[in-house]
C-alpha positions in Angstrom: 0.0 0.0 0.0 1.6 3.2 -1.1 0.9 6.2 1.0 -0.6 9.2 -0.8 1.3 11.9 1.0 -1.3 14.6 0.2 -4.1 12.5 1.7 -2.0 11.5 4.7 -1.2 15.1 5.5 -4.9 16.1 5.1 -6.0 13.3 7.4 -3.4 14.3 9.9 -4.7 17.9 9.8 -8.2 16.7 10.3 -7.0 14.8 13.4 -5.7 18.1 14.8 -9.0 19.8 14.1 -10.8 17.0 15.8 -8.5 17.3 18.9 -9.2 21.0 19.1 -12.9 20.3 18.8 -12.5 17.8 21.6 -11.0 20.4 23.8 -13.8 22.8 23.0 -16.3 20.0 23.9 -17.6 19.4 20.4 -15.9 16.1 19.8 -15.6 13.0 22.0 -12.6 10.7 22.3 -11.6 7.9 24.7 -7.9 7.4 25.5 -8.1 3.7 25.1 -9.3 4.2 21.5 -6.3 6.3 20.6 -3.5 4.9 22.7 -2.2 2.5 20.1 0.0 4.3 17.5 -0.3 1.2 15.2 -4.1 1.5 14.7 -4.5 4.9 13.0 -4.1 5.2 9.2 -0.5 6.6 9.5 0.4 3.8 12.0 -0.9 1.2 9.7 1.2 2.6 6.9 4.3 2.9 9.0 4.1 -0.7 10.3 2.8 -2.2 7.1 4.2 -1.0 3.8 6.6 1.6 4.9 8.7 -0.2 7.5 10.2 -2.5 4.9 10.5 0.3 2.3 12.0 3.0 4.5 13.5 1.5 7.7 16.9 3.0 8.2 15.9 6.2 6.4 16.6 9.1 8.8 13.3 10.8 8.1 11.3 7.6 8.4 12.9 6.6 11.6 12.2 10.0 13.1 8.6 9.9 11.8 8.1 6.5 13.5 9.4 7.9 16.8 7.5 11.2 16.7 4.3 9.4 15.7 4.5 7.5 19.0 5.1 10.7 20.8 2.0 12.2 19.1 -0.2 9.4 20.4 1.2 9.7 23.9 0.5 13.4 23.9 -3.1 12.8 22.6 -3.7 10.4 25.4 -2.3 12.9 27.9 -4.6 15.6 26.6 -7.7 13.3 26.9 -6.7 12.4 30.5 -6.2 16.0 31.4 -9.5 17.0 30.0 -11.3 14.1 31.7 -9.7 15.3 35.0 -11.1 18.8 34.2 -7.5 20.2 34.0 -8.4 22.3 30.9 -5.5 24.7 31.2 -3.0 21.9 31.3 -4.9 20.2 28.4 -4.6 23.3 26.3 -0.9 23.6 27.1 -0.4 20.0 26.0 -2.3 20.8 22.8 0.3 23.5 22.1 2.9 20.8 22.4 0.8 18.6 20.1 0.7 21.3 17.5 4.5 21.4 17.5 4.7 17.6 17.1 2.1 17.7 14.4 4.2 20.2 12.5 7.2 17.9 12.7 5.2 15.0 11.4 4.0 17.1 8.4 7.6 18.2 7.7 8.8 14.6 7.9 6.1 13.4 5.5 7.1 16.3 3.1 10.8 15.1 3.3 9.8 11.5 2.6 7.6 12.6 -0.3 10.4 14.6 -1.8 12.8 11.7 -1.4 10.5 9.2 -3.1 9.8 11.7 -6.0 13.5 12.0 -6.7 
């Protein structure tokens, strides 16, 4: 399965929008549904097709690591919100935005490498 980088980036952006909506009380998530970094679309691609294709590639290896960090941060945000620690949840979301930007940059780098 080849990852369509444009679609992957758009899906990732939608996740970020959904997380912000969650913080605003519009969307609902459960930590146990999001904890596994291997179950989302990007995780399925990383641990399916991409690991054999890109393992050892600096950008891919960093993407794999930061993707795990993304899921941990999402779980932290959900737990903070469930504990009604909204200020801390919003601070964690700021961290999530930074992680998200790194993921998008790594996907861009991989896309450029595969196009070359």
